[in-house]
NUPALO-657673 format. One line per 3 residues: number of its first residue (from 1); for each residue x, y, z of N, C-alpha, C. Coordinates in steps of 0.001 Angstrom, whole numbers, plus 524288, in hexadecimal, padded with zeros to 5 digits. Example, Ala and Ser with C-alpha at 12.3 -4.5 7.8 and 13.67 -1.06 7.14 Angstrom:
BEGIN
1 = 83386,7E9C6,81E78,8300C,7EE6C,81E78,83390,7F31C,81E78 ~ 83232,7F736,81BA8,83566,7FBDC,81BE4,83264,8001E,81EBE;
***
This chain:
BEGIN
1 = 71341,2D196,2DF36,714B9,2D6ED,2E081,716F7,2D9E7,2DBDB ~ 71A99,2D7BD,2D8D9,71C98,2DA8B,2D444,71840,2DBC6,2D05D ~ 71495,2D809,2CFB1,7105E,2D8D2,2CBF2,70CDC,2DD5F,2CDBD;
4 = 70B9F,2DD96,2D2B9,7085B,2E1D1,2D4BB,70B29,2E70D,2D43E ~ 7105A,2E6EB,2D4EB,71362,2EBB1,2D45B,71302,2EDCA,2CED6 ~ 71353,2EA6B,2CB0A,712FA,2EC16,2C599,70DB2,2EE85,2C466;
7 = 709A2,2EC2F,2C673,70463,2EDF4,2C541,702ED,2F2EF,2C83B ~ 70572,2F3DF,2CCBA,703E4,2F841,2D005,7065F,2FD60,2CE53 ~ 70B07,2FD1A,2CC0B,70DAA,301E4,2CA75,70B34,30412,2C584;
10 = 70A9E,30934,2C53D,70899,30BAE,2C086,70C3B,31025,2BF06 ~ 70BDE,3120C,2BA2C,70F9A,315EF,2B843,70FD2,31ADA,2BB87 ~ 70B64,31C82,2BDE8,70B62,3215C,2C0DC,70E8E,320F7,2C5DB;
13 = 70F1A,31C5F,2C7E2,71204,31B9C,2CCC1,71778,3196C,2CBCA ~ 718C2,3186E,2C6E2,71DC4,315FB,2C5B7,71CDA,3107B,2C3B9 ~ 71F66,30F30,2BF80,71E6F,30A20,2BCF4,7228D,30623,2BE87;
16 = 720D5,30168,2BF26,7246D,2FD2A,2C06B,728B8,2FCB4,2BC5A ~ 72766,2FDD5,2B776,72B32,2FD51,2B341,72F88,30158,2B395 ~ 72EE5,30542,2B700,7330B,30925,2B7B8,7379F,306FF,2BAE6;
19 = 736A3,302AE,2BDB8,73AE3,30035,2C0B1,73ED1,2FDC5,2BCF6 ~ 743BD,2FD54,2BE82,747B4,2FAE0,2BB1F,7461B,2F54B,2B9AC ~ 745D0,2F435,2B4A9,743EE,2EF1D,2B2E6,747BC,2EAC1,2B451;
22 = 74C93,2EB47,2B2B5,75054,2E6FB,2B35C,75228,2E667,2B900 ~ 75223,2EAA2,2BC07,75418,2EA67,2C161,74FD8,2E939,2C56C ~ 74AF5,2EAD8,2C43F,746C3,2EA3D,2C811,74263,2E6AC,2C626;
25 = 73FF9,2E81C,2C1CD,73B43,2E558,2C01A,73C53,2DFA6,2BEA3 ~ 74041,2DEC4,2BB6B,74150,2D969,2B99A,74333,2D5D7,2BE04 ~ 7473A,2D754,2C106,7493F,2D3A8,2C4F7,7463B,2D37B,2CA14;
28 = 74327,2D790,2CB4C,740BF,2D7C8,2D07D,73AC5,2D79E,2D07B ~ 73850,2D884,2CC08,73298,2D87B,2CBE7,73087,2D45F,2C819 ~ 73221,2D4AC,2C337,7300A,2D10C,2BF5A,7316B,2CB63,2C08C;
31 = 735D4,2CA90,2C2FD,73780,2C534,2C422,733DB,2C270,2C7F3 ~ 7307C,2C55A,2CAA8,72CDE,2C305,2CE6A,72784,2C1DC,2CC12 ~ 726CA,2C33C,2C71E,721BE,2C25D,2C494,721DB,2BD65,2C153;
34 = 71D8C,2BA74,2C13B,71D3D,2B5DC,2BDD7,71DD6,2B772,2B81E ~ 72019,2B401,2B50D,72111,2B52D,2AF8E,71C03,2B66D,2ACAA ~ 717D2,2B3BF,2AE0C,712CB,2B4B2,2AB8A,71111,2BA5F,2AC4B;
37 = 711C1,2BC7C,2B0F7,71046,2C1E6,2B200,713D7,2C5C0,2AF2F ~ 718CA,2C46C,2AEC0,71C67,2C7C9,2ABF3,71AD7,2C84C,2A63E ~ 71945,2C3FD,2A3EC,717A1,2C427,29E76,712AA,2C766,29DD5;
40 = 70F3C,2C735,2A1B1,70A78,2CA58,2A181,70BBA,2D02C,2A1D9 ~ 70FD6,2D181,2A4C6,7115C,2D6FB,2A567,71308,2D973,2A03E ~ 714CB,2D639,29C95,71677,2D85C,2978D,71213,2DB37,294BB;
43 = 70D38,2D9DA,29604,708BC,2DC25,29349,706FC,2E155,295AE ~ 70964,2E2EC,29A0C,707D4,2E7C1,29CA8,7094B,2EC83,29964 ~ 70E1C,2ECA6,2977B,70FF1,2F117,2945E,714F2,2EF87,29193;
46 = 716A7,2F2F0,28E02,71B86,2F1DE,28B3E,7202D,2F209,28EF6 ~ 71FD3,2F578,292E3,72418,2F5CB,296B1,72488,2F0C2,299D8 ~ 7200B,2EEB3,29B87,72022,2E9BF,29E5C,72213,2E55E,29AD8;
49 = 7209F,2E590,295DC,7227D,2E195,29236,72871,2E1AA,291D9 ~ 72AA6,2E655,29191,7305D,2E6CC,29155,732E8,2E4E2,29662 ~ 7306A,2E614,29ACF,73274,2E45F,29FD7,73286,2DE6F,2A03A;
52 = 72E47,2DBF3,29E9D,72DFB,2D63E,29EF1,731D4,2D3BB,29B29 ~ 7328F,2D60B,296A3,73668,2D3EF,292F6,73BE9,2D43E,29541 ~ 73CF7,2D876,2981B,74203,2D8E0,29AC3,74290,2D499,29EDD;
55 = 73E54,2D3B7,2A1C1,73E73,2CF98,2A5B7,73F79,2CA44,2A340 ~ 73CB1,2C91B,29F02,73D44,2C40A,29C6B,742CD,2C34A,29A55 ~ 74535,2C77A,2988C,74A84,2C717,29678,74E82,2C613,29AC2;
58 = 74D1E,2C763,29F9C,750BC,2C6A5,2A3FF,74F09,2C253,2A7B7 ~ 74B19,2BF61,2A630,748F6,2BB37,2A97C,74CD9,2B6BA,2A9FD ~ 74D9F,2B4DB,2AEB9,75141,2B086,2AFA6,74E87,2AB33,2AF82;
61 = 7497B,2AB28,2B08B,74696,2A635,2B0E0,7419B,2A697,2ADAE ~ 740BF,2A2CA,2AA3C,73BEA,2A298,2A72F,7395B,29D45,2A7F5 ~ 73474,29D61,2A9C7,7317F,29898,2AAB9,72C49,29906,2A7D9;
64 = 72BA9,29601,2A3BC,726FC,29664,2A079,72208,294DD,2A366 ~ 7228B,291D7,2A798,71DF1,2902A,2AA85,71B52,294B7,2AD5A ~ 71DFE,29934,2ADC8,71BB7,29DC4,2B051,717D5,2A09A,2ACC8;
67 = 717A5,29F10,2A7DE,71430,2A1A4,2A426,70F97,29E15,2A2F0 ~ 70AEF,29FE0,2A41C,7062F,29CDC,2A323,70284,29FEC,29F9A ~ 7000F,29D61,29BCB,700E5,297F7,29A36,70650,29741,297C5;
70 = 70744,292C7,29582,70C76,2919B,29373,70E63,295F5,28FDD ~ 7135D,2973C,2906E,715B6,29B79,28D76,715B1,29A42,28798 ~ 713F4,29DE9,28452,7140E,29D10,27EA6,719A3,29D47,27C87;
73 = 71A64,29AE0,2780A,71F88,29ABB,27597,721B6,2A03A,2749B ~ 71E94,2A383,27234,72068,2A8C9,270DC,721C4,2ABED,275BA ~ 71EB7,2AB38,279D8,71FBF,2AE18,27EAD,724EE,2AC6A,28112;
76 = 72603,2A763,28100,72AF3,2A568,28322,72F9B,2A7CC,28047 ~ 72F5D,2A7C4,27B22,733A3,2A9EB,277FE,7346B,2AFB0,27937 ~ 7301C,2B290,279B1,73073,2B830,27AAD,73270,2B967,28028;
79 = 730D5,2B649,283FD,73254,2B754,2896C,7382F,2B6ED,28A4A ~ 73ABC,2B338,287B4,7403D,2B222,288DC,743FC,2B3DB,28498 ~ 74204,2B6AE,280B8,74556,2B7F7,27C3C,749F8,2BB77,27DA9;
82 = 7496A,2BEB1,281C5,74DA7,2C24E,28334,750A2,2C09C,28811 ~ 74F5D,2BC28,28A3B,751C5,2BA8A,28F25,756C1,2B769,28E2A ~ 75AFB,2B918,290B6,75FF9,2B651,29044,76246,2B51A,295A0;
85 = 75EFC,2B567,299B2,760FA,2B4B2,29F09,75DE9,2B080,2A211 ~ 75ADF,2AD5C,29F55,757DD,2A94E,2A205,75B70,2A587,2A4E8 ~ 759CA,2A400,2A994,75C91,2A00D,2AC94,75944,29B20,2AD4E;
88 = 75417,29BD5,2AD66,7508F,2976B,2AE03,74C4F,297AD,2A9D7 ~ 74B5F,29347,2A736,74779,292FF,2A313,7442D,28E1E,2A3DF ~ 73F15,28EE9,2A4C6,73B7A,28A88,2A59C,73722,28AD4,2A195;
91 = 736D5,286EB,29E2F,732F3,286D1,29A03,72FAC,281DB,29A9B ~ 72BAF,2823D,29DE7,728BE,27D95,29F52,72353,27D48,29CE1 ~ 72164,28183,29AAE,71C3C,28134,29842,71C78,2830B,2929C;
94 = 720BE,281AF,2900D,721A1,2834E,28A9C,72232,27EA0,286F6 ~ 72101,27A03,288D8,72225,27544,285D2,71F1A,274E8,280BB ~ 71A95,2778C,2806A,71760,27729,27BB3,719C3,279FE,2770F;
97 = 71D32,27DC9,27801,71F2D,280F4,273B3,72513,281E9,273CC ~ 727A9,28116,2783B,72D36,28266,278AA,73095,27EC9,27551 ~ 7336B,28120,271A1,736FC,27E36,26E4D,73C64,280B1,26E98;
100 = 74023,27E64,26BDA,7456C,28095,26BB3,7455D,2863C,269CA ~ 741D0,28770,26638,741AE,28CB0,263EA,740D1,290E7,26808 ~ 73D91,28FCB,26BE3,73C89,2939A,27003,740A5,2936F,27454;
103 = 74287,28EC7,275A4,74602,28E3C,27A21,74B9E,28FB7,278F9 ~ 74DB2,28E2E,27477,75344,28EDF,2736F,7551B,29489,273B0 ~ 75221,2986A,271B7,753F7,29DD7,2725E,75470,29F7C,2780F;
106 = 750D7,29DB8,27B5D,7510E,29F0A,280ED,755DE,29CA0,28370 ~ 756D2,297AF,28241,75B6E,29502,28465,7606B,29791,28268 ~ 7608B,298E6,27D5F,76546,29AFB,27AF7,766FC,2A033,27D1C;
109 = 76351,2A356,27F2F,764CA,2A88B,2811D,764FA,2A8DC,28710 ~ 7643D,2A46E,289B3,76460,2A46B,28F73,76868,2A07A,29165 ~ 76D1F,2A26E,29233,7717F,29F03,293A4,7721F,29E71,2998E;
112 = 76E98,2A0E3,29C8F,76EFF,2A097,2A23F,76B00,29CD5,2A496 ~ 76835,299FF,2A153,76441,2965C,2A348,766C9,2921F,2A6A3 ~ 764A5,2915D,2AB4C,7668C,28D15,2AE92,76229,2894D,2B007;
115 = 75D53,28A9C,2AE6C,758F5,28712,2AF88,75523,28735,2AAF5 ~ 75406,2829E,2A8A8,75078,28240,2A432,74CA0,27DCC,2A517 ~ 747A0,27EF5,2A45E,7436F,27B19,2A502,7409A,27A7B,29FC8;
118 = 7411E,275DB,29D62,73E94,274C2,2985B,73B22,26FEB,298B0 ~ 73940,26EB7,29D44,7361E,269FF,29E09,73184,269CD,29A3F ~ 73130,2657B,29759,72CC8,26499,293E6,72CCF,267B0,28EDD;
121 = 73108,26A7C,28DB6,73149,26D79,288CF,732A5,269C3,2845B ~ 72EB9,2670D,28275,72F88,2629D,27EF1,730C3,2642A,27957 ~ 72FDB,2691F,277DB,730A7,26AA3,27269,73613,26CE2,2715D;
124 = 7395D,26CFB,27559,73EC6,26E90,27480,741CA,26A1B,271F7 ~ 746AF,26B12,2709C,749FF,266FC,26E59,74F3F,266E5,2711E ~ 75278,26341,26FA5,757A8,262C5,271F1,75AD2,267CD,27155;
127 = 75987,26B07,26D68,75C5F,26FEF,26C9A,75BA4,273A3,2713A ~ 75731,27333,273DD,75641,27681,2786F,75A28,2754E,27CC1 ~ 75B21,27048,27DB1,75ECA,26EC9,281CC,76462,27026,2804A;
130 = 765B4,26FA1,27B53,76AE8,2712E,27982,76BA7,2770C,27A41 ~ 76798,27A14,27907,767E9,27FC3,279B9,768A1,2812F,27F74 ~ 765D5,27E7E,282E4,76667,27F68,28885,76C00,27E45,28A40;
133 = 76E19,279F8,28873,77357,27873,28A14,77776,27C54,28838 ~ 776B5,27E9E,283A2,77A8A,28246,2817D,779FB,287C0,283B8 ~ 77541,2892F,28565,77446,28E8B,28723,77449,28F3A,28D09;
136 = 773B9,28AF7,28FF8,772E5,28B6F,295A8,776FE,2885A,298B1 ~ 77BD8,28A2B,298CA,78000,28742,29B7B,77F52,286FF,2A166 ~ 77C22,28A8C,2A393,77B5E,28AA1,2A93E,77659,287ED,2AAF0;
139 = 77410,284EF,2A77B,76F27,2823C,2A8A9,76FE5,27E6F,2AD2E ~ 76C4B,27EDB,2B0FB,76C9A,27B73,2B594,767D5,277EB,2B626 ~ 76362,2798E,2B417,75E7E,276A3,2B4DA,75BA3,27657,2AFA5;
142 = 75A50,27192,2ADF5,757CD,270D7,2A8E1,753BE,26C85,2A93B ~ 74EF4,26DCA,2A7A3,74ACF,269D5,2A75E,74950,268DF,2A1B5 ~ 749F1,263FE,2A00C,74869,2624A,29ACE,7447B,25DD3,29B35;
145 = 74198,25DAE,29F81,73DE2,2596B,2A05F,739F0,25916,29BF3 ~ 73916,2544E,29A1C,7354C,2532D,295F9,736AC,255E8,290DA ~ 73BAC,256D4,29002,73D97,258E4,28B01,74030,25457,28815;
148 = 73D22,2517F,28531,73F28,24CBE,282C2,742C7,24DCD,27E2C ~ 74356,252BE,27CB3,746FD,2542D,2788D,74CA5,2544F,27A77 ~ 74D72,25418,27F8F,752CF,25407,281A2,75571,24EE6,2801C;
151 = 759DD,24F3B,27D6D,75CA9,24A80,27BCF,76236,24A98,27DF8 ~ 76525,2467D,27CCB,76A5A,245F3,27F0F,76E18,24A31,27D26 ~ 76DB2,24BC6,27839,77141,24FB7,27624,77066,25504,278B5;
154 = 76B7B,25690,27952,76A6C,25B9B,27BC6,76BD7,25B82,28193 ~ 76B25,25701,2841B,76C9D,2569B,2899B,7728B,256D6,28A34 ~ 77567,254AC,28682,77B1F,2550D,286A2,77CE3,25AB6,28627;
157 = 77A2E,25DB3,282E0,77B73,26338,2825A,77A99,2660F,2877E ~ 77648,264D8,28A21,77533,2672C,28F3F,7798A,265DF,29316 ~ 77B10,260EF,29338,77F20,25F3A,296D8,78462,261D0,295B7;
160 = 7859A,262A2,290C7,78AA0,264E7,28F47,78B17,26AAA,290B8 ~ 786A7,26D73,290DE,786EA,2731C,29174,784A8,27530,29692 ~ 78176,27220,2993A,77EEC,273FA,29E0D,780BC,270A4,2A2A7;
163 = 7857C,27164,2A441,787E8,26DDA,2A808,786D8,26F4A,2ADB4 ~ 783DC,27380,2AE92,7828A,274E9,2B3F8,77CDE,2736F,2B53D ~ 77A87,27034,2B203,7752B,26E78,2B2F8,774B8,26BDB,2B850;
166 = 77090,26D2E,2BB19,76F90,26AD2,2C036,76A80,267AE,2C053 ~ 766D4,268E5,2BCD7,761D6,2661D,2BCC2,75FEF,26589,2B72A ~ 75EB1,260B6,2B5A3,75CC5,25F9C,2B060,7582F,25BDB,2B0C3;
169 = 753E8,25D31,2AE2F,74F4A,259DF,2AE09,74EA6,257BA,2A889 ~ 74F85,252A6,2A7EA,74F13,24FFE,2A2E3,74A9C,24C04,2A303 ~ 746A9,24D15,2A620,7422A,24999,2A683,73FC4,248B8,2A124;
172 = 73F06,243C8,29FCF,73C64,2423F,29AF2,73F28,2442A,2960C ~ 7444F,24503,29661,74770,245FF,291AD,74917,240A6,28FA1 ~ 74598,23E26,28CDD,7460A,2388A,28BD1,74A16,23712,287BC;
175 = 74C5B,23AEB,28507,75084,2399A,2814D,755B2,2386D,28408 ~ 7562F,23A29,288E6,75B25,239CC,28BA0,75C1E,2344B,28DB5 ~ 760E0,2327E,28D01,7627C,22D64,28EFA,76710,22E17,292BF;
178 = 768EA,229BB,294CD,76D10,229E5,298BE,771CA,22D12,296F8 ~ 77362,22C67,2921E,7781B,22EF7,2902F,777B4,234E7,29096 ~ 7733B,2370C,28F2C,77281,23CB8,28F5A,7728B,23EB5,294F8;
181 = 77018,23BD6,29878,77000,23D72,29DF8,7757F,23D38,2A043 ~ 77861,23930,29EEE,77DC0,238B9,2A0DD,78110,23D56,29F21 ~ 78078,23EF1,29A4C,78384,24360,2984F,78218,2485C,29B46;
184 = 77D11,24916,29C41,77B4C,24DB5,29F16,77DC7,24E0A,2A47A ~ 77D8C,249DA,2A778,77F73,24A13,2ACE3,78569,24A35,2AD26 ~ 78803,24815,2A939,78DBA,2486D,2A91D,78F83,24E0C,2A874;
187 = 78C8F,25118,2A57C,78DEA,2568A,2A47C,78BBA,25A3E,2A8A0 ~ 78756,258C4,2AB05,7849A,25C3C,2AEAF,78495,259C7,2B41D ~ 7890B,259AA,2B68A,789A3,256E4,2BB82,7876E,259DF,2C02A;
190 = 7857D,25EB9,2BF46,7834E,261CA,2C38C,77D7C,260BE,2C45E ~ 77B47,25D3D,2C166,775AA,25C3F,2C1B6,773F7,25AD6,2C73E ~ 76FD2,25D7E,2C8FB,76D7D,25C51,2CE0A,7681D,259C8,2CD70;
193 = 7659B,25ABA,2C90A,76062,25896,2C821,75FEA,256D4,2C27D ~ 75DF8,25210,2C1B9,75D71,24FE4,2BC79,75899,24C76,2BC3F ~ 75566,24D54,2B844,750D5,24A00,2B766,7514F,2473C,2B22F;
196 = 750F5,2420B,2B263,750E3,23EC5,2ADB4,74BDD,23B98,2AD87 ~ 747E3,23D7E,2B031,7430A,23A96,2B0D1,74077,23964,2AB8C ~ 73D8B,2351F,2AB89,73A73,2337A,2A700,73DED,232CF,2A238;
199 = 7423E,23009,2A2E6,745BD,22EE7,29E89,74770,22937,29EF0 ~ 74511,225FE,29BC9,74621,2205F,29BFB,74B80,21F00,299D0 ~ 74E30,222C1,2974E,7535B,221B9,29517,757C1,22293,298FC;
202 = 75680,224D2,29D7C,75A82,225DA,2A16D,75AFE,22135,2A51A ~ 75FDC,21F7C,2A5EC,760B2,21AEE,2A93E,76549,21B92,2ACEC ~ 76765,2172B,2AEA2,76B7F,21726,2B298,77071,21A09,2B0EE;
205 = 771D9,219B0,2ABFA,776A2,21C37,2AA28,7766E,22216,2AB3B ~ 7720D,22482,2A9FF,7717C,22A23,2AADE,77176,22B71,2B0AA ~ 76EA7,22867,2B3C5,76E36,2298D,2B959,77384,22903,2BC05;
208 = 7767E,22511,2BAAA,77BA3,22467,2BD08,77F4B,228E1,2BB86 ~ 77EE6,22ABC,2B6AA,78235,22F14,2B50A,7809A,2341D,2B7D0 ~ 77B93,234D1,2B898,779AB,23954,2BB96,77C06,23936,2C10E;
211 = 77BE0,234AF,2C378,77DDE,23427,2C8C9,783B2,2357C,2C919 ~ 786BD,233AB,2C55F,78C63,2345F,2C58E,78E24,239D3,2C3ED ~ 78AF4,23C81,2C0C7,78C89,241A3,2BEB7,78A3B,2463F,2C1AF;
214 = 78610,24558,2C4A4,7833C,249AF,2C719,78307,24912,2CD05 ~ 78753,24A2B,2CFB3,78774,24978,2D56C,783FC,24D4E,2D859 ~ 78259,25197,2D5BE,77F05,25580,2D841,7793B,2544C,2D797;
217 = 777F3,25000,2D515,77286,24EB9,2D3D2,76F26,24E5C,2D8B9 ~ 76AA8,2511B,2D88D,76701,2511B,2DCEF,761BD,24EAE,2DB85 ~ 76014,24F3E,2D69E,75AEE,24D56,2D503,75B66,24A7F,2CFCD;
220 = 7594E,245C1,2CF9F,7595A,242A9,2CAD0,75403,24027,2CA08 ~ 751BF,24105,2C57D,74C95,23EE6,2C43E,74D2A,23AD6,2BFF8 ~ 74C29,235EC,2C15A,74C70,23190,2BDA8,74713,22EFE,2BCFA;
223 = 742FF,231C8,2BE34,73DB6,22FA8,2BDD9,73CC2,22D4D,2B877 ~ 73B22,2286B,2B86B,739CD,225E6,2B37D,73E65,22428,2B031 ~ 7432A,22479,2B237,747C6,2228F,2AF5B,7482D,21CAF,2B048;
226 = 745A3,219B0,2AD05,744D9,2141F,2ADFF,749DA,210F0,2ADBD ~ 74DF5,212F9,2AB4D,752CF,21003,2AABD,75686,210CA,2AF5A ~ 75531,21438,2B2EB,75881,21523,2B786,757CC,210AC,2BB64;
229 = 75C38,20EA7,2BD6B,75C0B,20A26,2C0F7,75F07,20B5A,2C606 ~ 75F41,20773,2C951,76183,20818,2CE89,7673D,209C0,2CE85 ~ 76A4E,20792,2CAF9,76FF2,20891,2CB14,77130,20E5D,2CAA1;
232 = 76E93,21114,2C710,76FBA,216A3,2C652,76DE8,219E1,2CB01 ~ 769C5,21831,2CD9F,767EE,21AFD,2D243,76BF7,21A7B,2D6A3 ~ 76E63,21601,2D707,77280,21546,2DAFB,77730,218CD,2D9D2;
235 = 7788D,2195A,2D4D4,77CD7,21CDD,2D352,77B65,2227A,2D4A1 ~ 77688,223D5,2D3C1,774A1,22915,2D506,77540,22A2D,2DADD ~ 773EC,2265E,2DE07,7746C,226F8,2E3AE,77A1F,22795,2E554;
238 = 77D94,2250A,2E281,7831F,2252E,2E3E7,785B4,22A5C,2E26A ~ 78458,22C78,2DDE6,7872B,230FD,2DBCE,78482,23647,2DCB9 ~ 77FA7,23652,2DE71,77CC4,23B49,2DEFC,77B25,23C33,2E4A8;
241 = 77EBB,23DFF,2E7E2,77D91,23EB5,2ED75,779B9,2431D,2EE8E ~ 77903,246B4,2EAC6,77584,24B29,2EB9D,77001,24A34,2E98F ~ 76EF5,24593,2E7A4,769CE,24466,2E571,76591,2450B,2E995;
244 = 76183,24816,2E82F,75D38,24921,2EBD5,7581E,2469B,2EA27 ~ 75761,245DF,2E514,75290,24362,2E343,7539D,2402A,2DE64 ~ 750EA,23BB7,2DE1B,7515E,2382B,2D9A5,74BF4,23628,2D84A;
247 = 74A6F,236D6,2D362,7455D,234F3,2D198,74628,23035,2CE17 ~ 74438,22BC5,2CFE0,744B4,226ED,2CCDE,73F62,2243D,2CC58 ~ 73B49,22758,2CC72,73614,2252A,2CBD3,735A5,222B4,2C666;
250 = 73348,21E0F,2C634,73292,21B0C,2C166,737C2,218FD,2BF30 ~ 73BF2,21924,2C23B,740CF,21672,2C0D0,7406F,21105,2C33F ~ 73E0D,20D69,2C07F,73C89,20872,2C2DB,74126,204DE,2C413;
253 = 745CD,20631,2C207,74A6B,202FF,2C31E,74DBC,20532,2C791 ~ 74BB8,20935,2CA25,74E6E,20B73,2CEAF,74BA9,20998,2D398 ~ 74E8B,206DB,2D6E9,74C37,20483,2DB92,74E1F,20730,2E08C;
256 = 74B9D,205E6,2E4DF,74CF2,20837,2E9E9,75292,206FF,2EB7B ~ 754AD,202B0,2E9A2,75A02,20141,2EB0D,75DFA,20567,2E96B ~ 75CFB,20820,2E515,7608F,20C42,2E35D,75EFD,2119B,2E57C;
259 = 75A16,2122E,2E6FB,75832,2172E,2E8F5,75920,217E2,2EECC ~ 759F1,2139C,2F186,75A42,213D2,2F741,75EBB,21747,2F929 ~ 76320,21745,2F656,7678D,21A8A,2F7F0,76614,2204B,2F7A4;
262 = 76397,221C1,2F357,761E3,2272C,2F2B8,75DBB,22899,2F6BC ~ 75A3A,224E6,2F7B8,7560F,225E0,2FB80,75858,226D2,300ED ~ 75C5F,223E9,30244,75ECB,22481,30766,7619B,229B5,307FE;
265 = 76303,22C16,30390,76596,23131,303A7,761AF,235A7,30393 ~ 75CB6,23462,30380,758B0,2386E,30387,7575E,23A9B,2FE32 ~ 7591A,237EE,2FA03,757D1,239A8,2F4BE,751F9,238E2,2F3CA;
268 = 74F6C,23CC9,2F1B5,749D2,23C6C,2F083,74911,23915,2EBA7 ~ 74624,234E6,2EC24,7455D,2312F,2E7DD,73FB8,23140,2E5FF ~ 73F1B,2317A,2E0E5,739EC,23121,2DE88,739A2,22BDF,2DBB5;
271 = 736E8,2282A,2DE11,736A4,222E1,2DC06,7314F,220A4,2DD47 ~ 72F7D,21CF0,2DA1C,72A57,21AA1,2DB25,72A43,217D8,2E060 ~ 725BA,217D7,2E2E5,72514,21499,2E791,72616,20EE0,2E638;
274 = 727F0,20BC9,2E9FC,72954,20650,2E8EF,72503,20332,2E64B ~ 7201D,203C5,2E7FC,71BDF,200BF,2E5B0,71B23,20220,2DFF8 ~ 71B39,2071F,2DEC8,71A88,208CA,2D96A,71EF8,206BF,2D601;
277 = 723C7,206F5,2D80D,72841,204FF,2D51F,727AE,1FF1F,2D40E ~ 725ED,1FC35,2D7F9,72546,1F691,2D752,72130,1F558,2D331 ~ 71D00,1F850,2D317,718DF,1F763,2CF45,71AC0,1F88C,2C9BC;
280 = 71DDE,1FCA9,2C932,71FF9,1FDEF,2C40C,7239F,1F9A3,2C229 ~ 726F8,1F7C0,2C5A9,72A7F,1F38A,2C435,7277F,1EE9B,2C2C4 ~ 72353,1ED83,2C594,7200F,1E8FC,2C456,71DC1,1E984,2BEEF;
283 = 71BF5,1EE31,2BDA9,719BE,1EF19,2B883,71DDA,1EE41,2B449 ~ 722B6,1F019,2B54C,726E6,1EF6D,2B17B,72834,1E9AF,2B0A2 ~ 7280F,1E6A2,2B4DA,729C3,1E131,2B48E,725AC,1DDB1,2B209;
286 = 720D5,1DE38,2B3B8,71CD5,1DA85,2B1F5,718FC,1DCF1,2AE1C ~ 719B7,1E1FB,2ACF2,71631,1E473,2A948,710AF,1E4F0,2AB52 ~ 71028,1E546,2B077,70AFE,1E573,2B2E8,70A3E,1EAB6,2B588;
289 = 7060A,1ED6C,2B430,704F5,1F283,2B67E,700EE,1F1F5,2BAC3 ~ 70257,1F25F,2BFB2,6FE97,1F1EA,2C401,6FA73,1F63A,2C3AF ~ 6F60C,1F525,2C5F2,6F1CD,1F8F4,2C5F7,6F2B5,1FCE3,2CA5F;
292 = 6F6AA,20039,2C958,6F80A,20435,2CD35,6FA3E,208DE,2CA5A ~ 6F933,20D6C,2CC39,6FB30,21226,2C9DB,700C3,2131E,2CBA7 ~ 70494,21258,2C814,70A13,212FC,2C988,70BCA,218A5,2C936;
295 = 70898,21BF9,2C6DE,709BD,22191,2C670,70F1A,2227E,2C40F ~ 71006,2202D,2BFA8,71507,220DA,2BCDA,71410,22436,2B808;
***
């Protein structure tokens, strides 16, 4: 409807651009259009270009996945150069080119960010996480999945400065060990969701500290954390009464004996079926791979 309105009005009957930009067009019309269409509107006229630039400068949420094909480097820099009010930033299709050079200015001028998605942004460095921690004290949701540049020092900086974090995704951040995770949860006790999936360095020490420091925890993903065992799962059951889901798929040292308490409380469990688990354990013990698709 907003798009048809723009196209239907002509100068002889009154122009849409005559409406108040900041009071009407930006908050009540442009906000309903996909970002891709807004960028196309810039080519209509110089007035539309100015209007869209005003919108971009006041945009609260930026999601790169709304732009197809993948957003170019220069376009990203230009789109956000004047914005200082972002609250949500999602950069999911920028991994081929996004580096600290492009990201740090955006982070440095947006101190109201409370949600950041950097999944798979492999060309960033630890400086990006340090910049986030120093610039975004109100950060509540952060995804760093498959960002192997995340190390213990940068995670400590995050923990020291972003103490209202509620959800953190550290999937496949393989540099992190128990000590770094313990420091994070000691400082960020409000965590409700945490993913440590696909990290062979995470074990019982980290899980027990999570349980004791994060009483509000609702979701924990330990998929593929091979060092996690039954004892820490029992501690988790004891200290986290609000836990709603636990993923322990491919945690071959976690057995039903420790999961049964959580299962009886209605906690959603993601774990291999018993037969599949038995076959994996058999393979580990005797070095024999059965002729069956384990789908691991």
